[in-house]
C-alpha positions as CSV (number, residue, x, y, z in Angstrom):
1,M,-11.1,-81.8,-139.7
2,F,-14.5,-80.5,-138.3
3,K,-13.5,-81.6,-135.1
4,A,-10.5,-80.1,-135.0
5,I,-13.0,-76.4,-135.8
6,L,-15.1,-77.1,-133.2
7,E,-12.2,-78.2,-130.5
8,P,-10.8,-75.0,-129.6
9,F,-14.6,-73.6,-128.8
10,R,-16.0,-76.8,-126.8
11,H,-14.1,-76.2,-123.5
12,P,-14.3,-72.1,-123.2
13,K,-11.6,-70.8,-120.2
14,P,-13.3,-68.9,-118.0
15,V,-12.7,-65.3,-118.2
16,I,-13.3,-64.0,-114.7
17,E,-12.4,-66.1,-111.6
18,L,-14.7,-65.7,-109.0
19,G,-13.2,-68.1,-106.3
20,A,-14.4,-71.4,-105.7
21,G,-14.1,-72.8,-109.1
22,R,-16.8,-70.7,-110.4
23,S,-15.8,-67.9,-113.1
24,L,-18.5,-65.3,-114.5
25,G,-19.9,-67.1,-117.8
26,S,-17.7,-70.3,-116.9
27,A,-19.2,-73.0,-118.9
28,A,-17.9,-74.9,-116.5
29,G,-20.0,-73.8,-113.7
30,G,-23.2,-73.9,-116.5
31,K,-25.3,-76.7,-117.7
32,P,-24.1,-80.2,-117.6
33,K,-24.0,-82.1,-120.8
34,A,-27.2,-83.3,-122.2
35,K,-27.8,-86.6,-123.7
36,A,-27.8,-86.3,-127.2
37,K,-31.0,-87.3,-129.0
38,D,-31.7,-89.1,-132.6
39,W,-32.9,-87.6,-135.3
40,G,-36.3,-89.7,-135.6
41,G,-36.9,-89.7,-132.0
42,T,-37.3,-86.2,-131.6
43,L,-38.7,-86.3,-135.2
44,M,-41.4,-88.2,-133.8
45,R,-41.6,-86.0,-130.9
46,I,-42.6,-83.2,-133.0
47,W,-45.1,-85.3,-134.8
48,S,-46.6,-86.4,-131.4
49,Y,-47.7,-82.6,-130.8
50,L,-49.0,-82.3,-134.6
51,A,-50.8,-85.5,-134.4
52,E,-53.3,-83.5,-132.2
53,R,-54.4,-81.6,-134.8
54,K,-55.2,-84.2,-137.6
55,A,-58.1,-82.8,-139.1
56,K,-56.7,-79.6,-140.1
57,L,-53.3,-81.8,-140.8
58,F,-56.0,-83.7,-142.9
59,L,-56.8,-80.9,-144.9
60,V,-53.7,-79.7,-145.6
61,L,-52.4,-82.4,-146.6
62,L,-55.8,-82.4,-149.0
63,M,-54.7,-79.5,-150.4
64,V,-51.2,-80.8,-151.3
65,V,-52.1,-83.9,-153.2
66,F,-54.4,-81.3,-155.7
67,S,-51.6,-78.8,-155.9
68,S,-49.4,-81.6,-156.6
69,A,-52.1,-82.7,-159.0
70,L,-52.6,-79.5,-160.8
71,A,-48.5,-78.9,-160.7
72,L,-48.6,-82.2,-163.2
73,L,-51.4,-81.0,-165.2
74,G,-50.0,-77.9,-166.1
75,P,-47.2,-79.4,-167.9
76,Y,-48.9,-82.1,-169.7
77,M,-51.4,-80.3,-170.9
78,I,-49.3,-77.3,-172.8
79,G,-46.8,-80.8,-174.2
80,K,-50.7,-82.3,-175.7
81,A,-51.4,-79.3,-176.8
82,V,-48.0,-79.2,-179.0
83,D,-48.7,-82.3,-180.1
84,D,-52.0,-81.3,-181.0
85,Y,-50.8,-78.7,-183.5
86,L,-47.6,-80.2,-184.7
87,E,-49.5,-83.5,-185.9
88,G,-52.5,-80.7,-187.2
89,T,-55.2,-82.5,-185.4
90,G,-57.1,-79.0,-185.4
91,G,-60.6,-79.1,-183.8
92,R,-58.8,-77.8,-180.6
93,S,-60.1,-74.4,-179.9
94,W,-57.4,-72.1,-178.4
95,T,-59.4,-69.8,-176.1
96,I,-60.9,-72.9,-174.5
97,F,-57.0,-74.3,-173.6
98,L,-55.8,-71.2,-172.5
99,V,-59.4,-70.7,-169.8
100,S,-58.3,-74.1,-168.9
101,L,-55.1,-73.8,-168.8
102,A,-55.2,-70.7,-166.7
103,S,-57.9,-72.5,-164.7
104,V,-55.4,-74.8,-163.8
105,Y,-52.8,-72.3,-162.3
106,L,-55.7,-70.4,-160.6
107,F,-56.7,-73.2,-158.9
108,Y,-52.7,-74.5,-158.2
109,S,-52.4,-71.0,-156.1
110,L,-55.4,-71.2,-154.4
111,T,-54.8,-74.7,-153.1
112,S,-51.4,-73.4,-152.3
113,W,-52.2,-70.5,-150.4
114,L,-55.0,-72.6,-148.4
115,Q,-52.4,-75.3,-147.7
116,N,-49.7,-72.5,-146.8
117,I,-52.7,-70.8,-144.2
118,W,-53.6,-73.8,-142.7
119,M,-50.3,-75.1,-141.5
120,I,-49.4,-71.3,-140.7
121,E,-52.2,-72.2,-138.2
122,I,-51.4,-75.7,-136.9
123,A,-47.5,-74.1,-136.6
124,Q,-48.2,-72.3,-134.4
125,E,-51.3,-74.2,-132.2
126,T,-47.5,-76.5,-131.9
127,V,-45.2,-74.1,-130.9
128,F,-48.0,-72.2,-128.5
129,R,-48.2,-75.5,-126.5
130,M,-44.7,-76.7,-126.7
131,R,-44.2,-73.3,-125.2
132,T,-46.5,-73.5,-122.3
133,E,-45.7,-76.8,-121.6
134,L,-41.7,-75.8,-121.3
135,F,-42.7,-72.8,-119.3
136,S,-45.2,-75.1,-117.0
137,H,-42.3,-77.8,-116.8
138,L,-40.0,-75.2,-115.6
139,H,-41.6,-74.0,-112.9
140,R,-42.4,-77.7,-111.5
141,L,-38.4,-78.2,-111.7
142,P,-36.5,-78.3,-108.7
143,I,-34.2,-75.2,-107.6
144,S,-31.1,-77.3,-107.9
145,F,-31.9,-77.4,-111.7
146,F,-31.6,-73.5,-112.0
147,N,-28.8,-73.6,-109.5
148,R,-26.5,-75.6,-112.2
149,R,-27.5,-73.5,-114.8
150,Q,-27.8,-70.0,-116.3
151,Q,-31.1,-68.1,-116.3
152,G,-30.0,-66.7,-120.2
153,E,-29.2,-70.2,-121.1
154,I,-32.4,-71.1,-120.0
155,M,-33.7,-68.3,-121.7
156,S,-32.5,-69.2,-125.1
157,R,-34.9,-72.4,-125.1
158,L,-37.7,-70.9,-123.9
159,T,-37.4,-68.2,-127.1
160,N,-34.6,-68.8,-129.3
161,D,-34.9,-72.4,-129.5
162,I,-38.7,-72.7,-130.2
163,E,-38.9,-69.7,-132.6
164,N,-36.6,-72.2,-135.2
165,V,-39.3,-74.8,-134.4
166,S,-42.1,-72.6,-135.6
167,S,-40.0,-71.3,-138.5
168,T,-39.8,-74.9,-139.8
169,L,-43.1,-76.0,-139.2
170,N,-44.2,-72.8,-140.8
171,S,-42.0,-73.1,-143.8
172,S,-40.3,-76.5,-144.3
173,A,-43.1,-79.1,-143.1
174,I,-45.2,-78.0,-145.9
175,Q,-42.4,-78.6,-148.6
176,I,-41.3,-81.5,-147.2
177,F,-45.4,-83.4,-148.1
178,S,-45.8,-81.3,-150.9
179,S,-42.2,-82.5,-152.2
180,V,-42.7,-86.0,-151.4
181,L,-46.3,-86.3,-153.7
182,T,-45.2,-83.8,-156.3
183,L,-41.7,-86.7,-156.3
184,L,-44.0,-89.3,-156.3
185,G,-46.5,-88.1,-159.3
186,T,-43.6,-87.3,-161.6
187,V,-42.0,-90.5,-161.5
188,G,-45.6,-92.1,-161.9
189,V,-46.1,-89.6,-165.3
190,M,-42.7,-90.1,-166.6
191,L,-42.6,-94.0,-166.4
192,W,-45.8,-94.0,-168.6
193,L,-44.3,-91.4,-170.9
194,S,-41.0,-93.0,-171.6
195,P,-39.1,-95.5,-169.2
196,L,-35.9,-94.6,-171.0
197,L,-35.7,-90.4,-170.5
198,T,-36.8,-91.4,-167.0
199,L,-33.8,-93.8,-166.6
200,L,-31.7,-90.9,-167.7
201,T,-33.1,-88.8,-164.7
202,F,-32.5,-91.1,-162.5
203,L,-28.8,-91.2,-163.7
204,V,-28.5,-87.5,-161.3
205,V,-30.2,-89.2,-157.8
206,P,-27.3,-91.4,-156.7
207,L,-25.0,-88.0,-156.9
208,M,-27.4,-85.9,-155.2
209,L,-28.2,-88.2,-152.3
210,F,-24.1,-89.2,-152.0
211,G,-23.5,-85.2,-151.9
212,M,-26.4,-84.5,-149.5
213,R,-25.3,-87.7,-147.3
214,W,-21.9,-86.1,-147.2
215,I,-23.1,-82.6,-146.5
216,T,-25.3,-83.1,-143.9
217,R,-22.8,-85.7,-141.8
218,R,-20.9,-82.8,-141.2
219,T,-23.0,-80.2,-140.7
220,G,-25.7,-81.4,-138.6
221,P,-22.6,-81.3,-135.7
222,L,-21.9,-77.6,-136.5
223,F,-25.7,-76.4,-136.0
224,K,-26.2,-77.9,-132.8
225,E,-23.0,-76.3,-131.8
226,R,-23.9,-73.4,-132.6
227,Q,-27.4,-73.6,-130.8
228,R,-25.6,-74.5,-127.6
229,N,-23.1,-71.3,-128.3
230,V,-26.0,-69.1,-128.5
231,G,-27.5,-70.4,-125.4
232,E,-24.3,-69.7,-123.7
233,L,-24.0,-66.5,-125.4
234,N,-27.3,-65.9,-123.7
235,G,-26.3,-66.7,-120.3
236,Y,-23.5,-64.9,-120.3
237,I,-24.9,-61.4,-121.6
238,E,-27.5,-62.5,-119.1
239,E,-25.2,-62.7,-116.3
240,T,-22.9,-59.7,-117.1
241,L,-25.7,-57.6,-117.4
242,S,-27.1,-58.1,-114.0
243,G,-23.4,-58.0,-112.2
244,Q,-22.7,-54.4,-114.2
245,R,-22.2,-53.0,-110.6
246,I,-19.5,-55.5,-109.5
247,I,-18.0,-55.1,-113.2
248,K,-17.3,-51.3,-112.4
249,A,-16.6,-51.5,-108.8
250,F,-13.7,-54.1,-110.2
251,S,-12.6,-52.0,-113.6
252,Q,-13.2,-55.7,-115.4
253,E,-15.2,-53.7,-118.8
254,E,-12.2,-54.9,-121.1
255,R,-12.1,-58.4,-119.8
256,V,-16.0,-58.9,-120.1
257,I,-15.9,-57.2,-123.6
258,T,-13.0,-59.9,-124.4
259,G,-15.2,-63.0,-122.6
260,F,-18.0,-61.8,-125.0
261,H,-16.1,-61.3,-128.3
262,E,-14.8,-64.8,-127.4
263,R,-18.0,-66.0,-127.0
264,N,-19.6,-64.3,-129.9
265,E,-16.6,-65.6,-132.1
266,R,-17.8,-69.2,-131.3
267,I,-21.0,-68.1,-132.9
268,M,-19.4,-66.7,-136.2
269,L,-17.1,-70.0,-136.5
270,S,-19.7,-72.4,-136.0
271,G,-22.4,-70.7,-138.1
272,Y,-20.1,-69.8,-141.1
273,W,-19.1,-73.5,-141.2
274,A,-22.2,-74.6,-140.6
275,Q,-23.6,-72.2,-143.4
276,S,-20.9,-72.4,-146.1
277,I,-20.6,-76.1,-146.3
278,S,-24.7,-76.6,-146.3
279,G,-24.9,-73.9,-148.6
280,F,-23.1,-76.4,-151.5
281,I,-26.5,-78.5,-151.1
282,P,-28.4,-76.1,-153.1
283,K,-25.4,-75.5,-155.9
284,L,-25.2,-79.1,-155.9
285,M,-28.3,-79.7,-157.1
286,N,-28.8,-76.7,-159.5
287,G,-25.4,-77.7,-161.4
288,L,-27.2,-81.6,-161.5
289,N,-30.5,-80.4,-162.3
290,N,-29.1,-78.6,-165.4
291,L,-27.0,-81.6,-165.8
292,S,-30.0,-84.1,-165.9
293,F,-32.0,-81.1,-168.4
294,A,-29.0,-81.4,-170.8
295,I,-29.3,-85.4,-170.8
296,V,-33.3,-85.3,-171.3
297,A,-33.1,-82.3,-174.1
298,G,-30.0,-84.1,-175.9
299,V,-31.2,-88.1,-176.0
300,G,-35.1,-86.7,-176.2
301,G,-34.2,-85.0,-179.6
302,L,-32.4,-87.7,-180.9
303,L,-35.6,-90.2,-180.1
304,A,-37.8,-87.6,-182.0
305,I,-35.8,-87.2,-184.9
306,R,-36.2,-90.9,-185.0
307,G,-40.0,-90.7,-184.5
308,A,-39.3,-93.1,-181.1
309,I,-41.5,-89.9,-179.2
310,T,-43.2,-86.8,-179.6
311,V,-42.0,-82.9,-179.5
312,G,-44.9,-82.9,-176.7
313,V,-43.2,-85.2,-175.1
314,I,-40.1,-83.5,-174.9
315,I,-41.4,-80.5,-173.4
316,V,-43.3,-82.2,-170.5
317,F,-40.3,-84.8,-169.5
318,V,-37.9,-81.7,-169.6
319,E,-40.8,-80.1,-167.4
320,Y,-41.3,-83.1,-165.7
321,T,-37.1,-83.1,-164.9
322,R,-37.4,-79.9,-163.2
323,Q,-40.1,-81.1,-161.3
324,F,-38.6,-84.7,-160.0
325,T,-35.6,-82.4,-158.7
326,R,-37.6,-79.9,-157.4
327,P,-38.5,-81.6,-154.5
328,L,-35.4,-82.6,-153.7
329,N,-33.7,-78.9,-154.6
330,D,-36.5,-77.7,-152.1
331,L,-35.4,-79.6,-149.1
332,A,-31.5,-79.0,-149.9
333,N,-32.7,-74.8,-149.4
334,Q,-34.9,-75.4,-146.5
335,W,-31.9,-77.6,-144.9
336,N,-30.5,-75.2,-142.6
337,T,-33.7,-74.4,-141.2
338,L,-34.4,-78.1,-141.0
339,L,-31.1,-78.9,-138.8
340,S,-31.4,-75.8,-136.8
341,A,-35.2,-76.4,-135.9
342,V,-34.3,-80.4,-134.9
343,A,-31.0,-79.2,-132.8
344,G,-33.4,-76.6,-131.0
345,A,-36.3,-79.2,-130.9
346,E,-33.6,-81.3,-128.7
347,R,-32.6,-78.9,-126.7
348,V,-36.0,-78.3,-125.4
349,F,-37.0,-81.6,-125.0
350,E,-33.8,-82.4,-122.7
351,V,-35.2,-79.6,-120.4
352,L,-38.8,-81.1,-120.5
353,D,-37.1,-84.8,-119.8
354,E,-35.9,-83.2,-117.0
355,E,-37.2,-84.8,-113.6
356,T,-39.7,-82.4,-111.8
357,E,-40.0,-82.0,-108.4
358,A,-40.4,-84.9,-106.2
359,K,-44.3,-85.2,-106.5
360,D,-46.3,-85.3,-103.2
361,E,-47.5,-88.7,-102.0
362,G,-51.0,-89.6,-103.0
363,A,-51.7,-89.2,-99.0
364,A,-49.3,-86.4,-98.5
365,T,-52.1,-83.8,-96.2
366,S,-53.0,-80.1,-96.6
367,L,-52.5,-78.3,-93.3
368,V,-55.3,-76.2,-92.0
369,K,-53.8,-74.5,-89.1
370,V,-50.1,-74.6,-88.2
371,E,-49.1,-74.3,-84.7
372,G,-45.3,-73.8,-85.4
373,A,-43.6,-76.8,-83.5
374,V,-40.9,-77.8,-86.0
375,R,-38.4,-80.6,-84.9
376,F,-34.9,-82.0,-86.6
377,E,-34.2,-85.8,-85.9
378,N,-30.3,-86.6,-86.8
379,V,-31.5,-84.7,-90.7
380,S,-27.8,-85.2,-92.8
381,F,-28.1,-83.7,-96.6
382,S,-25.7,-83.6,-99.5
383,Y,-26.8,-81.7,-102.7
384,D,-24.6,-84.3,-104.8
385,G,-25.1,-87.7,-103.3
386,G,-21.6,-86.9,-102.5
387,S,-20.1,-85.3,-99.3
388,N,-22.9,-84.0,-96.8
389,T,-23.3,-80.5,-96.3
390,L,-25.7,-81.0,-92.9
391,H,-24.3,-83.8,-90.6
392,N,-26.9,-85.2,-87.8
393,I,-28.4,-82.0,-86.6
394,S,-30.8,-82.4,-84.2
395,F,-33.2,-79.4,-82.6
396,E,-36.5,-78.1,-81.8
397,A,-38.4,-75.5,-82.0
398,K,-41.5,-75.0,-79.6
399,P,-44.4,-72.7,-81.4
400,G,-44.0,-69.0,-81.7
401,E,-40.1,-69.2,-80.6
402,M,-37.7,-67.3,-82.5
403,I,-34.4,-69.2,-83.8
404,A,-31.6,-67.6,-84.9
405,L,-28.7,-69.1,-86.8
406,V,-25.4,-68.1,-86.8
407,G,-21.9,-69.1,-88.3
408,P,-19.3,-68.8,-90.5
409,T,-20.2,-68.3,-94.5
410,G,-20.9,-72.0,-95.9
411,A,-21.8,-73.2,-92.4
412,G,-25.4,-74.6,-93.5
413,K,-27.8,-71.9,-92.2
414,T,-29.6,-71.5,-96.0
415,T,-29.5,-75.1,-96.7
416,L,-31.1,-75.4,-92.9
417,I,-33.6,-73.4,-94.0
418,G,-34.2,-74.6,-97.6
419,L,-34.9,-78.3,-96.2
420,L,-37.4,-76.7,-93.8
421,S,-39.7,-75.3,-96.7
422,R,-39.3,-78.8,-98.8
423,F,-36.9,-77.1,-101.4
424,Y,-35.1,-80.2,-101.1
425,D,-35.8,-83.6,-98.8
426,P,-32.8,-84.7,-96.5
427,N,-31.0,-87.7,-97.3
428,K,-31.0,-89.0,-93.5
429,G,-33.0,-88.1,-90.5
430,K,-36.7,-86.5,-90.4
431,I,-38.0,-83.0,-90.2
432,T,-41.3,-82.5,-88.6
433,L,-44.2,-80.0,-88.4
434,D,-46.8,-80.0,-85.4
435,G,-45.4,-83.5,-85.3
436,I,-46.2,-84.1,-88.9
437,D,-43.3,-85.5,-91.0
438,V,-42.6,-82.5,-93.9
439,T,-42.5,-84.9,-96.4
440,S,-46.3,-86.2,-95.9
441,I,-47.0,-82.6,-96.4
442,R,-48.1,-81.2,-99.4
443,R,-45.3,-78.9,-100.5
444,E,-47.9,-75.9,-101.8
445,S,-49.5,-76.4,-98.3
446,L,-46.5,-76.3,-96.0
447,R,-45.0,-72.9,-97.8
448,S,-48.5,-71.4,-98.0
449,H,-48.1,-71.2,-94.2
450,M,-44.7,-69.7,-94.4
451,A,-42.9,-65.9,-95.6
452,F,-39.7,-65.9,-96.7
453,V,-37.1,-62.4,-96.6
454,L,-34.2,-63.3,-98.3
455,Q,-30.8,-61.7,-98.3
456,D,-31.3,-60.8,-101.9
457,S,-35.1,-59.3,-102.0
458,F,-36.5,-59.5,-105.1
459,L,-39.3,-57.4,-106.6
460,F,-41.0,-58.3,-109.7
461,K,-42.0,-55.5,-113.0
462,G,-44.8,-53.5,-111.3
463,S,-46.5,-51.0,-108.7
464,I,-45.1,-50.8,-105.5
465,R,-48.4,-51.5,-103.8
466,E,-48.8,-54.2,-106.2
467,N,-45.4,-55.9,-104.6
468,I,-46.3,-55.8,-101.3
469,R,-49.7,-57.2,-102.5
470,Y,-48.0,-60.3,-103.9
471,G,-47.8,-61.6,-100.6
472,R,-51.6,-61.9,-100.3
473,L,-53.9,-61.0,-103.7
474,D,-56.6,-60.4,-101.7
475,A,-55.4,-57.6,-99.2
476,S,-57.3,-54.1,-99.5
477,D,-54.7,-50.9,-100.5
478,E,-55.6,-50.2,-96.2
479,E,-54.2,-53.5,-95.0
480,V,-51.3,-53.0,-98.0
481,E,-50.1,-49.5,-96.6
482,A,-50.6,-50.9,-92.7
483,A,-47.6,-53.6,-93.6
484,A,-45.7,-50.8,-95.1
485,K,-45.6,-48.9,-92.0
486,L,-45.0,-51.5,-89.9
487,A,-41.9,-52.6,-92.3
488,N,-41.1,-48.9,-91.8
489,A,-41.5,-48.6,-95.6
490,H,-44.5,-45.9,-95.6
491,S,-42.5,-42.8,-95.4
492,F,-40.4,-43.4,-98.2
493,I,-43.1,-44.2,-100.0
494,I,-45.1,-41.3,-100.0
495,R,-41.9,-39.0,-100.8
496,M,-41.6,-41.1,-104.0
497,P,-43.4,-39.7,-107.1
498,E,-46.8,-41.5,-107.6
499,G,-46.3,-43.4,-104.0
500,Y,-47.6,-46.3,-103.7
501,D,-48.4,-46.4,-107.7
502,R,-44.8,-46.0,-108.5
503,M,-43.6,-48.6,-110.9
504,L,-40.7,-50.1,-110.8
505,S,-38.8,-52.3,-113.3
506,A,-37.9,-55.8,-112.9
507,D,-36.1,-56.3,-109.8
508,G,-36.8,-53.3,-108.3
509,S,-33.9,-51.2,-110.0
510,G,-34.1,-47.6,-109.2
511,I,-34.8,-47.7,-105.5
512,S,-31.6,-49.2,-103.1
513,Q,-31.2,-52.1,-101.7
514,G,-32.3,-51.1,-98.1
515,Q,-35.3,-49.8,-99.6
516,K,-36.2,-53.2,-101.5
517,Q,-35.8,-55.3,-98.5
518,L,-38.1,-53.0,-96.3
519,L,-40.6,-54.4,-99.0
520,S,-39.8,-57.4,-98.9
521,I,-40.4,-57.3,-94.5
522,A,-43.8,-55.5,-96.0
523,R,-44.4,-58.1,-98.4
524,A,-44.2,-61.0,-95.5
525,I,-45.9,-59.0,-93.2
526,L,-49.2,-58.7,-95.1
527,A,-48.7,-62.8,-95.8
528,N,-49.4,-63.2,-92.3
529,P,-47.8,-66.5,-92.1
530,S,-47.9,-68.9,-89.0
531,M,-44.0,-69.3,-89.9
532,L,-41.4,-66.9,-90.8
533,V,-37.9,-66.9,-92.4
534,L,-35.7,-64.2,-92.0
535,D,-32.6,-64.6,-94.1
536,E,-30.0,-61.7,-93.5
537,A,-33.7,-59.5,-93.9
538,T,-31.6,-56.3,-92.5
539,S,-28.0,-56.6,-94.2
540,S,-28.9,-53.9,-96.3
541,I,-30.6,-51.7,-94.0
542,D,-28.7,-49.1,-91.9
543,T,-28.3,-49.5,-87.7
544,V,-30.9,-46.6,-87.4
545,T,-33.2,-48.2,-89.6
546,E,-32.7,-51.4,-88.8
547,I,-33.6,-50.2,-84.8
548,K,-36.8,-49.0,-86.2
549,I,-38.2,-51.9,-87.9
550,Q,-37.0,-54.2,-85.0
551,E,-40.5,-53.2,-83.1
552,G,-42.4,-54.5,-86.2
553,L,-40.5,-57.5,-86.7
554,Q,-40.8,-58.4,-82.7
555,A,-44.5,-57.7,-83.8
556,L,-44.6,-59.9,-86.9
557,M,-43.0,-62.7,-85.0
558,K,-45.0,-62.6,-81.9
559,G,-46.9,-66.0,-81.6
560,R,-45.0,-67.2,-85.1
561,T,-42.2,-69.5,-84.9
562,S,-39.5,-67.6,-86.7
563,F,-36.1,-68.6,-88.3
564,V,-33.6,-65.5,-88.6
565,I,-30.2,-65.9,-90.2
566,A,-27.9,-63.2,-88.9
567,H,-24.7,-61.7,-88.1
568,R,-26.1,-58.3,-86.6
569,L,-25.9,-58.9,-82.7
570,G,-28.9,-56.6,-82.0
571,T,-31.1,-59.4,-84.1
572,I,-29.4,-62.3,-82.4
573,R,-29.6,-61.3,-79.0
574,A,-33.6,-61.0,-79.4
575,A,-33.6,-64.9,-80.0
576,D,-35.1,-67.6,-77.6
577,R,-32.7,-69.7,-79.0
578,I,-29.3,-69.4,-81.2
579,L,-28.2,-72.5,-83.1
580,V,-24.6,-72.0,-83.6
581,L,-23.2,-74.0,-87.3
582,Q,-19.7,-74.7,-88.7
583,G,-19.4,-76.7,-91.1
584,G,-22.5,-78.2,-91.3
585,R,-22.7,-79.2,-87.9
586,L,-24.7,-78.0,-84.9
587,L,-22.1,-77.0,-82.4
588,Q,-23.8,-75.1,-79.9
589,Q,-27.6,-74.1,-78.8
590,G,-29.0,-72.0,-76.2
591,S,-29.7,-68.5,-75.5
592,H,-27.5,-65.3,-76.1
593,E,-26.6,-65.7,-72.4
594,E,-26.5,-69.3,-71.7
595,L,-23.8,-69.5,-75.5
596,L,-21.9,-66.7,-74.0
597,K,-21.2,-68.4,-70.8
598,Q,-20.3,-71.5,-72.6
599,G,-17.4,-70.0,-74.5
600,G,-16.5,-71.4,-77.7
601,L,-17.5,-70.3,-81.3
602,Y,-20.4,-67.9,-80.5
603,S,-18.5,-66.1,-77.9
604,E,-15.5,-65.9,-80.9
605,L,-18.7,-64.2,-83.3
606,V,-20.0,-62.1,-80.7
607,Q,-16.6,-60.9,-79.8
608,G,-15.8,-60.4,-83.5
609,G,-19.2,-58.6,-84.4
610,R,-18.6,-56.0,-81.7
611,K,-14.7,-55.2,-82.4
612,E,-15.9,-54.4,-86.1
613,A,-18.8,-52.2,-84.9
614,L,-16.4,-50.6,-82.9
615,E,-14.1,-50.0,-85.9
616,K,-17.1,-48.8,-88.3
617,A,-18.1,-46.0,-85.7
618,G,-14.3,-45.0,-85.2
619,L,-13.9,-46.2,-82.0
């Protein structure tokens, strides 16, 4: 039945088709199916975090022992007092008894409070470490990991899933320790007082175990499904909020709302069935608890009439019967949280088990000075290990040269830059920088000598000054403003309220795309790199502004090896060498004039660009 319930939302349909097999919020374009981990393995990994705080755990366990012992002592004292009263033994001071009983329950409350406080501290330290490790691990993962997953889904693991683990450690873990000790102590005392009544109490245990097993085997998959659905919904929300301009431009609001409704409904269904079915556990426990109470009270009363046991023993047994079932009842009440936490921990550990970006070899070198001589030798590359994106690419860039990469969309221009900066390593061939194989250069060292101005300019939350200074953190205010002037960003910055101290929201919303790119160029200028990469850096800048910053870019690129991906003829013409790519193959290379004489694809692209420019000008 449950497979039938889950099947409709295991394979959701995409809502907005984007082409090339992708869709807005489509599960198909998101994460790959993760390998499930067993409960035992997940719990052992959680324990490995807890075990680092053995001293505090020992104190917690000590308090659990004391509180469990005191919980057993209280009912026993009451039963003993009743028997003494009924037997008329006398000599007992009720004042002393009441003070003693009050002291027992006072110390029980104190030990319970201490164990809870210390366990909360352990739990917070544990999830702090898990959250830190996960965040640090994310920054060591290769770019390909983020290409396969939605940002919102990754954020869900870093926030919701770890928070589920925190909630369980705060509440459920201490109850499990306490329940085990209480259960063992209760059974021991019950056997000592009356083996017969103990045996009668045990009659309900098989029913409890069978009921819990039947329910939990069905709720476990449902809680895991709910966690996956929450992650998918977070990814969908993040994607649609980021794409609001496109959604409104194509009037797709209703379809996006429908897509949200479908995903929200999947969470509702999985959560409803998980909570409803698991909700039977406490009801089952309460029912069986009452049944056990009735059996003990009835049989105990008959035994008391016959003189086999005392009334005090019955009173103690009735309370112990509740204490015997209370640990199981507590576990039942916490079962929902426990299931959710294990499912969340599995999702966290799935990311932690992802292979990090290949480590630099022990003998990898760090670059002190870079001349900028780049050489590609028969380089081929594939993203998925199947068909190649690049095929046998060979070219050479001399120090200080400007290399332009042109070609239709999907030709492999950005991939080539990704290989140069070691976001990926080639499957075949070799790339050298100043005669050194880039795979033998430390990534951090290699990238520290490069500056990037990408098509999608990204700005962080902070002031304009801070965003420019991101290129070189030790730069002075004067250097920041000089870089902005060179990038032709200074004029629009000083016209804004607060100027360079103007605070930008996340991703620089509040300023135009062109202004964001000008700030990105200023950031690259401030970095003063040995090599420069411009990936459609002027695509969102009007022609007039582009002309104004050409001088700044030329000054920046002087003496530096530069790789420029651009479609505008004005940018391409100035290149020392132009590489023409199509279908991942290098078709032509040479200067602008040389390639025009050769004809072929480059000549067609230039003619098409001129025609487009004339049409835009109305000529």
